[in-house]
C-alpha beads as a LAMMPS data file, in Angstrom:
LAMMPS data file: protein, C-alpha beads

284 atoms
283 bonds

1 atom types
1 bond types

-500.0 500.0 xlo xhi
-500.0 500.0 ylo yhi
-500.0 500.0 zlo zhi

Masses

1 110.0

Atoms # bond

1 1 1 -468.231 -199.745 -18.559
2 1 1 -465.068 -198.554 -16.842
3 1 1 -462.405 -200.730 -15.218
4 1 1 -463.058 -198.554 -12.132
5 1 1 -466.228 -200.415 -11.260
6 1 1 -467.010 -202.092 -7.959
7 1 1 -467.747 -205.482 -9.475
8 1 1 -467.685 -208.591 -7.276
9 1 1 -468.017 -211.614 -9.534
10 1 1 -467.126 -214.479 -7.185
11 1 1 -468.907 -215.442 -3.945
12 1 1 -470.835 -218.322 -2.385
13 1 1 -474.160 -218.783 -0.617
14 1 1 -475.780 -221.563 1.418
15 1 1 -476.680 -223.183 -1.908
16 1 1 -473.067 -224.441 -1.900
17 1 1 -470.574 -223.782 0.919
18 1 1 -471.308 -220.215 2.007
19 1 1 -473.120 -219.313 5.222
20 1 1 -475.454 -216.564 3.926
21 1 1 -478.507 -216.848 1.691
22 1 1 -478.469 -215.261 -1.770
23 1 1 -480.673 -212.486 -0.370
24 1 1 -478.314 -211.836 2.555
25 1 1 -475.330 -211.750 0.218
26 1 1 -477.089 -209.254 -2.064
27 1 1 -477.833 -206.986 0.889
28 1 1 -474.230 -207.179 2.101
29 1 1 -472.842 -206.523 -1.366
30 1 1 -475.088 -203.508 -1.858
31 1 1 -474.183 -202.123 1.575
32 1 1 -470.502 -202.413 0.602
33 1 1 -471.015 -200.436 -2.594
34 1 1 -470.998 -203.285 -5.121
35 1 1 -472.361 -202.095 -8.470
36 1 1 -472.161 -205.343 -10.455
37 1 1 -472.551 -208.681 -8.677
38 1 1 -472.517 -212.409 -9.443
39 1 1 -473.296 -215.358 -7.172
40 1 1 -470.974 -218.250 -8.126
41 1 1 -471.920 -221.291 -6.059
42 1 1 -469.831 -224.445 -6.541
43 1 1 -471.167 -226.716 -9.310
44 1 1 -474.666 -225.356 -8.742
45 1 1 -476.944 -222.726 -10.280
46 1 1 -479.977 -223.257 -8.043
47 1 1 -479.658 -219.821 -6.415
48 1 1 -479.450 -217.783 -9.608
49 1 1 -483.022 -216.548 -9.926
50 1 1 -483.119 -215.603 -6.236
51 1 1 -479.801 -213.773 -6.521
52 1 1 -480.866 -211.852 -9.632
53 1 1 -484.123 -210.766 -7.986
54 1 1 -482.305 -209.692 -4.807
55 1 1 -479.711 -207.757 -6.792
56 1 1 -482.461 -205.894 -8.628
57 1 1 -484.217 -205.097 -5.349
58 1 1 -481.008 -203.459 -4.094
59 1 1 -480.336 -201.548 -7.309
60 1 1 -477.337 -203.660 -8.380
61 1 1 -476.598 -204.972 -11.856
62 1 1 -476.320 -208.760 -12.007
63 1 1 -474.492 -211.470 -13.963
64 1 1 -475.392 -215.141 -13.585
65 1 1 -472.536 -217.211 -12.165
66 1 1 -471.217 -220.583 -11.053
67 1 1 -467.831 -222.083 -10.129
68 1 1 -467.173 -225.465 -11.732
69 1 1 -464.668 -227.956 -10.285
70 1 1 -462.384 -229.506 -12.900
71 1 1 -459.379 -231.801 -12.741
72 1 1 -456.285 -230.643 -14.633
73 1 1 -452.813 -232.191 -14.255
74 1 1 -454.072 -234.068 -11.141
75 1 1 -455.004 -230.764 -9.490
76 1 1 -458.476 -229.385 -8.777
77 1 1 -458.961 -226.160 -10.723
78 1 1 -462.025 -223.920 -10.543
79 1 1 -463.617 -222.375 -13.620
80 1 1 -466.078 -219.553 -13.066
81 1 1 -468.896 -219.156 -15.564
82 1 1 -470.478 -215.715 -15.976
83 1 1 -473.412 -214.378 -17.953
84 1 1 -474.889 -217.730 -19.026
85 1 1 -478.520 -218.771 -19.398
86 1 1 -479.406 -220.253 -15.970
87 1 1 -482.092 -222.419 -17.548
88 1 1 -479.748 -224.104 -20.049
89 1 1 -480.401 -227.864 -19.927
90 1 1 -476.911 -229.048 -20.898
91 1 1 -475.256 -226.947 -18.213
92 1 1 -477.725 -228.138 -15.572
93 1 1 -477.095 -231.784 -16.509
94 1 1 -473.316 -231.349 -16.494
95 1 1 -473.325 -229.717 -13.085
96 1 1 -475.621 -232.424 -11.727
97 1 1 -473.153 -235.090 -12.838
98 1 1 -470.246 -233.154 -11.308
99 1 1 -472.016 -232.938 -7.957
100 1 1 -472.722 -236.675 -7.988
101 1 1 -469.390 -237.806 -6.545
102 1 1 -469.420 -235.553 -3.497
103 1 1 -471.466 -237.860 -1.231
104 1 1 -469.147 -240.857 -1.632
105 1 1 -466.101 -238.642 -1.213
106 1 1 -467.576 -237.171 1.993
107 1 1 -468.075 -240.630 3.502
108 1 1 -464.451 -241.528 2.729
109 1 1 -463.287 -238.263 4.311
110 1 1 -465.251 -239.128 7.456
111 1 1 -463.677 -242.594 7.571
112 1 1 -460.204 -241.078 7.316
113 1 1 -460.903 -238.640 10.137
114 1 1 -462.293 -241.482 12.293
115 1 1 -458.966 -243.293 11.941
116 1 1 -457.346 -240.136 13.334
117 1 1 -459.696 -240.228 16.346
118 1 1 -462.337 -237.776 15.101
119 1 1 -465.652 -239.605 14.979
120 1 1 -469.037 -238.572 13.580
121 1 1 -467.529 -236.097 11.117
122 1 1 -469.960 -236.860 8.286
123 1 1 -473.031 -236.328 10.473
124 1 1 -471.393 -233.266 12.024
125 1 1 -470.589 -231.735 8.649
126 1 1 -474.184 -232.228 7.488
127 1 1 -475.316 -229.724 10.132
128 1 1 -473.522 -227.019 8.159
129 1 1 -474.791 -228.063 4.722
130 1 1 -477.531 -226.106 2.977
131 1 1 -477.506 -228.470 -0.015
132 1 1 -476.529 -232.099 0.801
133 1 1 -475.520 -232.675 -2.848
134 1 1 -472.715 -230.156 -2.286
135 1 1 -471.177 -231.372 0.963
136 1 1 -467.524 -230.308 0.850
137 1 1 -464.296 -229.967 2.804
138 1 1 -465.483 -226.564 4.038
139 1 1 -468.422 -228.173 5.857
140 1 1 -466.093 -230.689 7.521
141 1 1 -463.795 -227.815 8.495
142 1 1 -466.634 -225.967 10.221
143 1 1 -467.509 -229.110 12.200
144 1 1 -463.891 -229.568 13.351
145 1 1 -463.734 -225.936 14.493
146 1 1 -467.055 -226.319 16.347
147 1 1 -465.665 -229.404 18.123
148 1 1 -462.520 -227.546 19.175
149 1 1 -460.053 -229.575 17.108
150 1 1 -458.715 -226.390 15.462
151 1 1 -458.958 -222.638 15.985
152 1 1 -460.268 -221.843 12.506
153 1 1 -461.013 -223.425 9.165
154 1 1 -457.605 -222.525 7.740
155 1 1 -455.942 -224.604 10.476
156 1 1 -458.311 -227.502 9.727
157 1 1 -457.285 -227.539 6.077
158 1 1 -453.584 -227.508 6.977
159 1 1 -453.847 -230.312 9.539
160 1 1 -456.565 -232.570 8.195
161 1 1 -457.907 -231.835 4.716
162 1 1 -454.981 -231.366 2.320
163 1 1 -453.031 -234.044 0.475
164 1 1 -451.292 -236.449 2.845
165 1 1 -453.557 -235.592 5.815
166 1 1 -456.147 -237.911 7.418
167 1 1 -459.293 -236.374 5.913
168 1 1 -458.024 -235.789 2.381
169 1 1 -459.749 -237.708 -0.415
170 1 1 -459.020 -236.803 -4.046
171 1 1 -461.874 -236.557 -6.494
172 1 1 -462.061 -236.611 -10.265
173 1 1 -464.092 -233.614 -11.345
174 1 1 -465.255 -232.486 -14.783
175 1 1 -462.785 -232.177 -17.650
176 1 1 -461.621 -228.647 -18.449
177 1 1 -463.046 -228.822 -21.966
178 1 1 -466.448 -229.932 -20.654
179 1 1 -466.713 -227.106 -18.109
180 1 1 -465.816 -224.474 -20.696
181 1 1 -468.216 -226.064 -23.202
182 1 1 -471.121 -226.004 -20.705
183 1 1 -470.525 -222.318 -20.014
184 1 1 -470.046 -221.195 -23.598
185 1 1 -472.870 -223.426 -24.818
186 1 1 -475.160 -221.550 -22.425
187 1 1 -473.977 -218.240 -23.945
188 1 1 -471.701 -217.460 -21.000
189 1 1 -468.030 -216.631 -20.565
190 1 1 -465.478 -218.893 -18.838
191 1 1 -462.942 -217.536 -16.316
192 1 1 -460.076 -219.318 -14.510
193 1 1 -460.660 -218.627 -10.816
194 1 1 -457.794 -217.515 -8.502
195 1 1 -454.934 -218.905 -10.659
196 1 1 -452.398 -218.072 -7.946
197 1 1 -453.817 -220.780 -5.674
198 1 1 -452.852 -223.760 -7.804
199 1 1 -449.609 -225.603 -7.103
200 1 1 -448.523 -225.782 -10.715
201 1 1 -445.073 -225.523 -12.172
202 1 1 -444.583 -222.732 -14.710
203 1 1 -444.968 -225.268 -17.519
204 1 1 -448.188 -226.727 -16.054
205 1 1 -449.700 -223.277 -15.604
206 1 1 -448.782 -222.370 -19.178
207 1 1 -450.445 -225.590 -20.368
208 1 1 -453.588 -224.772 -18.352
209 1 1 -453.873 -221.290 -19.838
210 1 1 -453.188 -222.532 -23.357
211 1 1 -455.694 -225.402 -23.215
212 1 1 -458.298 -223.193 -21.543
213 1 1 -457.958 -220.661 -24.364
214 1 1 -458.112 -223.380 -27.040
215 1 1 -461.441 -224.608 -25.592
216 1 1 -462.896 -221.078 -25.695
217 1 1 -461.972 -219.684 -22.259
218 1 1 -461.809 -215.896 -22.306
219 1 1 -460.667 -214.540 -18.926
220 1 1 -458.798 -215.074 -15.639
221 1 1 -459.319 -213.658 -12.165
222 1 1 -456.623 -211.077 -11.522
223 1 1 -457.873 -209.352 -8.376
224 1 1 -459.367 -211.907 -5.987
225 1 1 -459.503 -212.533 -2.253
226 1 1 -456.711 -215.130 -2.155
227 1 1 -454.229 -213.231 -4.366
228 1 1 -451.458 -211.101 -2.911
229 1 1 -450.631 -207.643 -4.354
230 1 1 -447.670 -209.243 -6.143
231 1 1 -450.054 -211.787 -7.716
232 1 1 -452.326 -208.968 -8.935
233 1 1 -449.344 -207.774 -10.979
234 1 1 -448.269 -211.276 -12.021
235 1 1 -451.689 -212.284 -13.334
236 1 1 -452.342 -208.900 -14.922
237 1 1 -449.220 -209.608 -16.983
238 1 1 -450.432 -213.157 -17.722
239 1 1 -453.801 -211.804 -18.879
240 1 1 -452.041 -209.511 -21.328
241 1 1 -449.694 -212.281 -22.479
242 1 1 -452.541 -214.688 -23.308
243 1 1 -455.057 -212.087 -24.454
244 1 1 -457.451 -212.770 -21.564
245 1 1 -459.918 -210.323 -20.071
246 1 1 -459.592 -209.780 -16.311
247 1 1 -462.123 -210.552 -13.599
248 1 1 -462.454 -209.309 -10.015
249 1 1 -464.113 -211.176 -7.129
250 1 1 -463.757 -211.593 -3.378
251 1 1 -464.484 -215.359 -3.202
252 1 1 -466.543 -214.452 -0.135
253 1 1 -467.997 -217.394 1.833
254 1 1 -468.741 -216.134 5.335
255 1 1 -468.368 -213.030 7.514
256 1 1 -466.309 -215.143 9.945
257 1 1 -464.062 -217.015 7.501
258 1 1 -463.313 -214.982 4.401
259 1 1 -460.065 -213.126 3.711
260 1 1 -461.895 -210.344 1.918
261 1 1 -465.403 -208.922 2.254
262 1 1 -467.743 -208.417 -0.676
263 1 1 -466.809 -205.352 -2.707
264 1 1 -463.634 -204.580 -0.735
265 1 1 -461.026 -205.489 -3.365
266 1 1 -458.542 -203.160 -5.098
267 1 1 -459.450 -201.961 -8.589
268 1 1 -458.409 -203.883 -11.654
269 1 1 -455.252 -202.488 -13.266
270 1 1 -456.361 -200.043 -15.953
271 1 1 -454.358 -201.637 -18.777
272 1 1 -456.566 -204.736 -18.698
273 1 1 -459.874 -205.452 -20.422
274 1 1 -462.466 -205.977 -17.653
275 1 1 -464.507 -209.123 -18.163
276 1 1 -467.736 -207.125 -17.819
277 1 1 -466.888 -205.238 -21.033
278 1 1 -467.333 -208.550 -22.874
279 1 1 -470.608 -209.267 -21.072
280 1 1 -472.511 -205.986 -21.273
281 1 1 -475.234 -207.704 -23.315
282 1 1 -475.681 -210.312 -20.549
283 1 1 -475.926 -207.935 -17.580
284 1 1 -479.365 -207.740 -16.029

Bonds

1 1 1 2
2 1 2 3
3 1 3 4
4 1 4 5
5 1 5 6
6 1 6 7
7 1 7 8
8 1 8 9
9 1 9 10
10 1 10 11
11 1 11 12
12 1 12 13
13 1 13 14
14 1 14 15
15 1 15 16
16 1 16 17
17 1 17 18
18 1 18 19
19 1 19 20
20 1 20 21
21 1 21 22
22 1 22 23
23 1 23 24
24 1 24 25
25 1 25 26
26 1 26 27
27 1 27 28
28 1 28 29
29 1 29 30
30 1 30 31
31 1 31 32
32 1 32 33
33 1 33 34
34 1 34 35
35 1 35 36
36 1 36 37
37 1 37 38
38 1 38 39
39 1 39 40
40 1 40 41
41 1 41 42
42 1 42 43
43 1 43 44
44 1 44 45
45 1 45 46
46 1 46 47
47 1 47 48
48 1 48 49
49 1 49 50
50 1 50 51
51 1 51 52
52 1 52 53
53 1 53 54
54 1 54 55
55 1 55 56
56 1 56 57
57 1 57 58
58 1 58 59
59 1 59 60
60 1 60 61
61 1 61 62
62 1 62 63
63 1 63 64
64 1 64 65
65 1 65 66
66 1 66 67
67 1 67 68
68 1 68 69
69 1 69 70
70 1 70 71
71 1 71 72
72 1 72 73
73 1 73 74
74 1 74 75
75 1 75 76
76 1 76 77
77 1 77 78
78 1 78 79
79 1 79 80
80 1 80 81
81 1 81 82
82 1 82 83
83 1 83 84
84 1 84 85
85 1 85 86
86 1 86 87
87 1 87 88
88 1 88 89
89 1 89 90
90 1 90 91
91 1 91 92
92 1 92 93
93 1 93 94
94 1 94 95
95 1 95 96
96 1 96 97
97 1 97 98
98 1 98 99
99 1 99 100
100 1 100 101
101 1 101 102
102 1 102 103
103 1 103 104
104 1 104 105
105 1 105 106
106 1 106 107
107 1 107 108
108 1 108 109
109 1 109 110
110 1 110 111
111 1 111 112
112 1 112 113
113 1 113 114
114 1 114 115
115 1 115 116
116 1 116 117
117 1 117 118
118 1 118 119
119 1 119 120
120 1 120 121
121 1 121 122
122 1 122 123
123 1 123 124
124 1 124 125
125 1 125 126
126 1 126 127
127 1 127 128
128 1 128 129
129 1 129 130
130 1 130 131
131 1 131 132
132 1 132 133
133 1 133 134
134 1 134 135
135 1 135 136
136 1 136 137
137 1 137 138
138 1 138 139
139 1 139 140
140 1 140 141
141 1 141 142
142 1 142 143
143 1 143 144
144 1 144 145
145 1 145 146
146 1 146 147
147 1 147 148
148 1 148 149
149 1 149 150
150 1 150 151
151 1 151 152
152 1 152 153
153 1 153 154
154 1 154 155
155 1 155 156
156 1 156 157
157 1 157 158
158 1 158 159
159 1 159 160
160 1 160 161
161 1 161 162
162 1 162 163
163 1 163 164
164 1 164 165
165 1 165 166
166 1 166 167
167 1 167 168
168 1 168 169
169 1 169 170
170 1 170 171
171 1 171 172
172 1 172 173
173 1 173 174
174 1 174 175
175 1 175 176
176 1 176 177
177 1 177 178
178 1 178 179
179 1 179 180
180 1 180 181
181 1 181 182
182 1 182 183
183 1 183 184
184 1 184 185
185 1 185 186
186 1 186 187
187 1 187 188
188 1 188 189
189 1 189 190
190 1 190 191
191 1 191 192
192 1 192 193
193 1 193 194
194 1 194 195
195 1 195 196
196 1 196 197
197 1 197 198
198 1 198 199
199 1 199 200
200 1 200 201
201 1 201 202
202 1 202 203
203 1 203 204
204 1 204 205
205 1 205 206
206 1 206 207
207 1 207 208
208 1 208 209
209 1 209 210
210 1 210 211
211 1 211 212
212 1 212 213
213 1 213 214
214 1 214 215
215 1 215 216
216 1 216 217
217 1 217 218
218 1 218 219
219 1 219 220
220 1 220 221
221 1 221 222
222 1 222 223
223 1 223 224
224 1 224 225
225 1 225 226
226 1 226 227
227 1 227 228
228 1 228 229
229 1 229 230
230 1 230 231
231 1 231 232
232 1 232 233
233 1 233 234
234 1 234 235
235 1 235 236
236 1 236 237
237 1 237 238
238 1 238 239
239 1 239 240
240 1 240 241
241 1 241 242
242 1 242 243
243 1 243 244
244 1 244 245
245 1 245 246
246 1 246 247
247 1 247 248
248 1 248 249
249 1 249 250
250 1 250 251
251 1 251 252
252 1 252 253
253 1 253 254
254 1 254 255
255 1 255 256
256 1 256 257
257 1 257 258
258 1 258 259
259 1 259 260
260 1 260 261
261 1 261 262
262 1 262 263
263 1 263 264
264 1 264 265
265 1 265 266
266 1 266 267
267 1 267 268
268 1 268 269
269 1 269 270
270 1 270 271
271 1 271 272
272 1 272 273
273 1 273 274
274 1 274 275
275 1 275 276
276 1 276 277
277 1 277 278
278 1 278 279
279 1 279 280
280 1 280 281
281 1 281 282
282 1 282 283
283 1 283 284
């Protein structure tokens, strides 16, 4: 497969914190010219069979996907898994355990917002949740926008849901080695999602890439919805430096919220090895 392929290997449905169903996402991706698609809900693979069937109905190739939350150097990092067996028991159990802390965290977030004068946030956020096990900051952000506290979800995160703000509650996620092991154990390939988003020093980022590779990680997202054109170049160089394949994905959540629509990203730089070249045997 060529690097000039409209692959979108990062997006979210109502199974986690997106606003569209897997079927609606498949239709949107196909309408936007996506040729190879993956649904990567947070810490959840419950939408995979639906997504694969919808992709096939629209004539798209499909890779199974998920986005696993891990804690590294006291920062939340996301690891995308692609091309794994969606019925793998060890992966399902690991993701179930990872989801387990979200309910308690959500209650603490609501308590923090109440102290800032915003009451009923937990109940309000639940209105936007497709899967209560996966209640997240995004659902709280949608509630605060609905109530008129902020203009959009980006403003909510800045004012209320980042470190030092009233609704911020840290959470210990999976270990990096466990997330990579679940993915590779299920015959998939692990990818560091949107590396430009993390607030790491150069040394911390180097340590992340090195440890990820030592555990069996194979790729990083180079072209993604939250990266700038300068970061496309920066992480293309990092992929070459560490011997990683390169992935491409919009990180699409909602028609009203996302920076980039499905399938509307620039092409991967041609000097890179596209992640789908390593996964041709796993494409449906």
